[in-house]
C-alpha positions as CSV (number, residue, x, y, z in Angstrom):
1,M,-28.6,-8.5,-20.9
2,K,-24.9,-8.0,-20.1
3,Y,-25.0,-4.6,-21.9
4,V,-28.1,-3.5,-20.0
5,R,-26.5,-4.5,-16.7
6,K,-23.4,-2.6,-17.5
7,N,-25.4,0.5,-18.3
8,I,-27.2,0.3,-15.0
9,G,-23.9,0.0,-13.3
10,I,-22.6,3.1,-15.1
11,M,-25.7,5.1,-14.1
12,L,-25.4,4.0,-10.5
13,L,-21.7,5.0,-10.4
14,V,-22.5,8.4,-11.9
15,F,-25.3,8.9,-9.3
16,S,-22.8,7.8,-6.5
17,V,-20.3,10.4,-7.7
18,L,-23.0,13.1,-7.7
19,L,-23.9,12.1,-4.1
20,A,-20.3,12.4,-3.0
21,V,-19.9,15.8,-4.7
22,T,-23.1,17.0,-3.2
23,F,-22.0,15.9,0.2
24,L,-18.8,17.8,-0.1
25,F,-20.4,21.1,-1.1
26,V,-23.7,20.9,0.9
27,S,-22.8,19.5,4.3
28,N,-21.1,21.5,7.0
29,P,-17.5,20.9,8.1
30,I,-17.1,17.8,10.3
31,P,-14.6,18.3,13.1
32,Q,-12.9,15.3,14.8
33,K,-14.6,14.5,18.0
34,N,-12.3,14.3,21.0
35,E,-14.0,11.1,22.3
36,Y,-12.8,9.3,19.2
37,H,-9.4,8.9,21.0
38,T,-11.0,7.2,24.0
39,F,-11.1,3.4,24.0
40,S,-12.6,0.9,26.5
41,D,-9.5,-1.2,26.8
42,T,-6.6,0.9,28.2
43,K,-4.7,-2.0,29.9
44,E,-0.9,-1.6,30.0
45,I,1.4,-4.6,29.7
46,L,5.1,-4.1,30.2
47,S,4.4,-0.3,30.3
48,V,3.0,-0.3,26.7
49,P,-0.2,1.9,26.6
50,N,-3.3,0.3,25.2
51,T,-1.3,-2.9,24.8
52,I,-4.0,-5.2,23.3
53,I,-5.2,-2.6,20.8
54,V,-1.7,-1.9,19.7
55,V,-0.8,-5.6,19.3
56,S,-4.1,-6.2,17.4
57,N,-2.6,-4.2,14.5
58,L,0.1,-6.8,13.9
59,P,-2.1,-8.9,11.5
60,F,-2.2,-5.9,9.1
61,L,1.6,-5.9,9.1
62,I,1.8,-9.7,8.6
63,V,-0.8,-9.9,5.8
64,G,0.7,-6.8,4.1
65,L,4.2,-8.2,4.1
66,L,2.9,-11.6,3.0
67,G,1.1,-10.0,0.0
68,L,4.3,-8.2,-1.0
69,Y,6.2,-11.4,-0.8
70,E,3.7,-13.2,-2.9
71,L,3.8,-10.4,-5.5
72,S,7.6,-10.7,-5.7
73,K,7.3,-14.3,-6.8
74,E,6.5,-14.7,-10.5
75,N,3.0,-16.0,-11.2
76,N,2.2,-16.7,-7.5
77,L,-0.8,-14.4,-7.8
78,N,-3.4,-14.0,-10.5
79,I,-3.6,-10.3,-10.9
80,I,-3.8,-7.6,-13.6
81,K,-0.1,-7.5,-14.5
82,E,-0.5,-4.2,-16.4
83,N,-1.5,-2.6,-13.1
84,K,0.8,-4.6,-10.8
85,L,1.8,-1.4,-9.1
86,A,-1.7,-1.0,-7.6
87,Y,-1.4,-4.4,-5.9
88,Y,2.0,-3.5,-4.5
89,V,0.6,-0.2,-3.2
90,F,-2.4,-2.1,-1.7
91,F,-0.3,-4.5,0.3
92,A,2.4,-2.0,1.2
93,G,-0.4,0.3,2.5
94,T,-1.8,-2.6,4.5
95,A,1.6,-3.2,6.1
96,L,1.9,0.5,6.9
97,V,-1.6,0.5,8.4
98,G,-0.2,-2.0,11.0
99,L,2.6,0.4,11.8
100,G,0.6,3.6,11.6
101,S,-2.4,2.4,13.6
102,G,-0.1,0.8,16.2
103,Y,1.7,4.1,16.6
104,Y,-1.6,6.0,16.9
105,H,-3.0,3.7,19.6
106,L,0.1,4.1,21.7
107,W,-0.5,7.8,22.1
108,P,-4.0,8.6,20.7
109,D,-4.4,12.2,19.5
110,N,-5.0,14.1,16.3
111,Q,-1.3,14.2,15.5
112,T,-0.7,10.4,15.7
113,L,-4.1,9.8,14.1
114,A,-2.8,11.4,10.9
115,W,-0.2,8.6,10.7
116,D,-3.0,6.1,11.1
117,R,-5.1,7.6,8.3
118,V,-2.4,8.1,5.7
119,P,-1.7,4.4,5.0
120,M,-5.4,3.7,5.4
121,T,-6.3,6.0,2.5
122,I,-3.4,4.6,0.4
123,T,-4.8,1.1,0.9
124,I,-8.4,2.0,0.2
125,M,-7.6,3.9,-3.0
126,A,-5.2,1.2,-4.3
127,L,-8.0,-1.3,-3.8
128,F,-10.4,1.0,-5.7
129,S,-7.9,1.1,-8.6
130,I,-7.6,-2.7,-8.5
131,V,-11.3,-3.2,-8.7
132,I,-11.7,-0.8,-11.6
133,S,-8.9,-2.7,-13.4
134,E,-10.4,-6.1,-12.9
135,F,-14.0,-5.2,-13.6
136,I,-14.2,-2.1,-15.8
137,S,-11.0,-1.2,-17.6
138,V,-7.3,-2.1,-17.1
139,E,-6.3,1.2,-18.7
140,Y,-8.5,3.4,-16.5
141,G,-7.6,1.4,-13.3
142,G,-3.9,2.0,-13.9
143,K,-4.3,5.7,-14.8
144,L,-6.5,6.4,-11.8
145,L,-4.1,4.8,-9.2
146,I,-1.9,7.8,-8.6
147,P,-4.7,10.4,-8.7
148,F,-6.7,8.3,-6.3
149,V,-3.7,7.9,-3.9
150,L,-2.9,11.6,-4.1
151,F,-6.6,12.5,-3.3
152,G,-6.5,10.2,-0.3
153,L,-3.3,11.8,1.0
154,F,-4.9,15.3,0.4
155,S,-7.9,14.3,2.4
156,V,-5.8,13.6,5.5
157,V,-3.6,16.6,5.1
158,Y,-6.6,18.8,4.6
159,W,-8.3,17.4,7.7
160,Y,-5.1,17.8,9.8
161,V,-4.4,21.4,8.7
162,S,-8.1,22.3,9.3
163,E,-7.8,20.9,12.9
164,L,-4.7,22.9,13.5
165,N,-6.6,26.0,12.4
166,G,-9.4,25.2,14.8
167,K,-11.9,24.4,12.0
168,G,-11.6,20.7,11.7
169,D,-13.2,19.2,8.6
170,L,-13.4,15.5,7.8
171,R,-15.5,15.7,4.7
172,F,-12.9,14.8,2.2
173,Y,-11.6,12.0,4.3
174,A,-15.1,10.7,4.8
175,V,-15.5,10.6,1.0
176,V,-12.2,8.7,0.6
177,Q,-13.2,6.2,3.2
178,F,-16.8,5.6,2.3
179,F,-17.2,6.3,-1.4
180,P,-15.2,3.3,-2.6
181,M,-17.2,1.2,-0.2
182,L,-20.3,2.3,-2.0
183,A,-18.8,2.2,-5.5
184,I,-17.1,-1.2,-5.2
185,P,-20.3,-3.2,-4.6
186,I,-21.9,-1.5,-7.6
187,I,-18.9,-2.4,-9.8
188,I,-18.7,-6.0,-8.7
189,T,-22.4,-6.4,-9.1
190,F,-23.0,-4.8,-12.5
191,F,-19.6,-5.4,-14.3
192,T,-17.9,-8.6,-15.2
193,S,-14.6,-9.6,-13.5
194,K,-11.6,-10.9,-15.5
195,F,-11.2,-13.6,-12.8
196,T,-13.1,-16.2,-10.8
197,L,-13.8,-16.0,-7.0
198,V,-15.4,-12.6,-7.1
199,S,-17.0,-13.5,-3.7
200,A,-13.6,-12.6,-2.0
201,Y,-14.5,-9.0,-2.6
202,W,-17.8,-9.5,-0.9
203,W,-16.1,-11.1,2.1
204,L,-13.7,-8.2,2.3
205,L,-16.6,-5.7,2.3
206,A,-18.4,-7.7,4.9
207,A,-15.3,-7.8,7.1
208,Y,-15.0,-4.0,6.7
209,L,-18.6,-3.4,7.7
210,L,-18.2,-5.8,10.7
211,A,-15.1,-3.8,11.7
212,K,-17.2,-0.6,11.8
213,V,-19.8,-2.4,13.9
214,F,-17.1,-3.6,16.3
215,E,-15.6,-0.1,16.5
216,H,-19.0,1.4,17.3
217,F,-19.7,-1.1,20.1
218,D,-16.2,-1.0,21.5
219,T,-17.3,-0.5,25.1
220,Q,-20.2,-2.9,25.0
221,L,-18.1,-5.7,23.6
222,H,-15.4,-5.1,26.2
223,E,-18.0,-5.4,29.0
224,I,-19.2,-8.7,27.6
225,L,-15.8,-10.2,26.7
226,T,-13.8,-8.5,29.5
227,V,-10.4,-9.4,28.0
228,V,-10.7,-7.5,24.7
229,G,-12.8,-4.5,23.4
230,G,-14.5,-4.0,20.1
231,H,-11.7,-1.8,18.7
232,S,-9.2,-4.6,18.8
233,I,-11.7,-7.0,17.1
234,K,-12.2,-4.3,14.5
235,H,-8.5,-4.5,13.5
236,L,-8.7,-8.3,13.4
237,S,-11.8,-8.3,11.3
238,A,-10.4,-5.9,8.7
239,A,-7.1,-7.8,8.5
240,V,-8.9,-11.2,8.0
241,G,-10.9,-9.6,5.1
242,I,-7.7,-8.6,3.4
243,Y,-6.2,-12.1,4.0
244,V,-9.2,-13.7,2.3
245,L,-8.7,-11.4,-0.7
246,L,-5.0,-12.4,-0.8
247,V,-5.9,-16.1,-0.8
248,S,-8.3,-15.5,-3.6
249,F,-5.6,-13.9,-5.6
250,R,-3.7,-17.2,-5.3
251,R,-6.6,-19.5,-6.1
252,R,-8.6,-17.7,-8.7
253,R,-8.3,-18.1,-12.5
254,P,-8.8,-15.9,-15.5
255,V,-12.3,-16.0,-16.9
């Protein structure tokens, strides 16, 4: 039964890769919409633009630094030690998301958005490497870390250069952001983890999806809540998901 489930997982992953490649070569270039830089909550406090949205990035910095601290302590976290670098990159990327996203939301435009997206792709691709290490192969997870991160960085550079040339194209960045979110559920469903508390990954994915919902309904949530918009809640949701994963790294045990 385990063998059959694994084969189904492999087939679904291959199909997912084919979907991503087809998307890249069949779909038209996707430019960055100007309205992306418009948020419902533009309140300034102490002359800081978009204050609440900027401050809402602080949890990323906190949980990222906390993760790095925990990693620095021997045996504090139950991780794949052979791919420890991926965990460092993941939490360092998380901390940098707090800085990069905060910088972007101070002065939202394509130039500052690049500094938001660079650490985001680093974090996502490091997470992908971690999941592969824990569920499929420690060797493959470790070997794929650097190529994954480089591809993530390429996707942002490609988008930014394409915007400068007046032919904006987000296709590669879209693959980096969304393909792991498709592949990871397949991996944790059809492959066996080397640790307990697999549910933490589901909580992280749920938090990520909720973050996207909050982002989409930024204005509507701001009208309802008045003091905060959906974009700020998006940041909090994603950061909480990463914190849940960090706690699981502390509490889980090898299978």
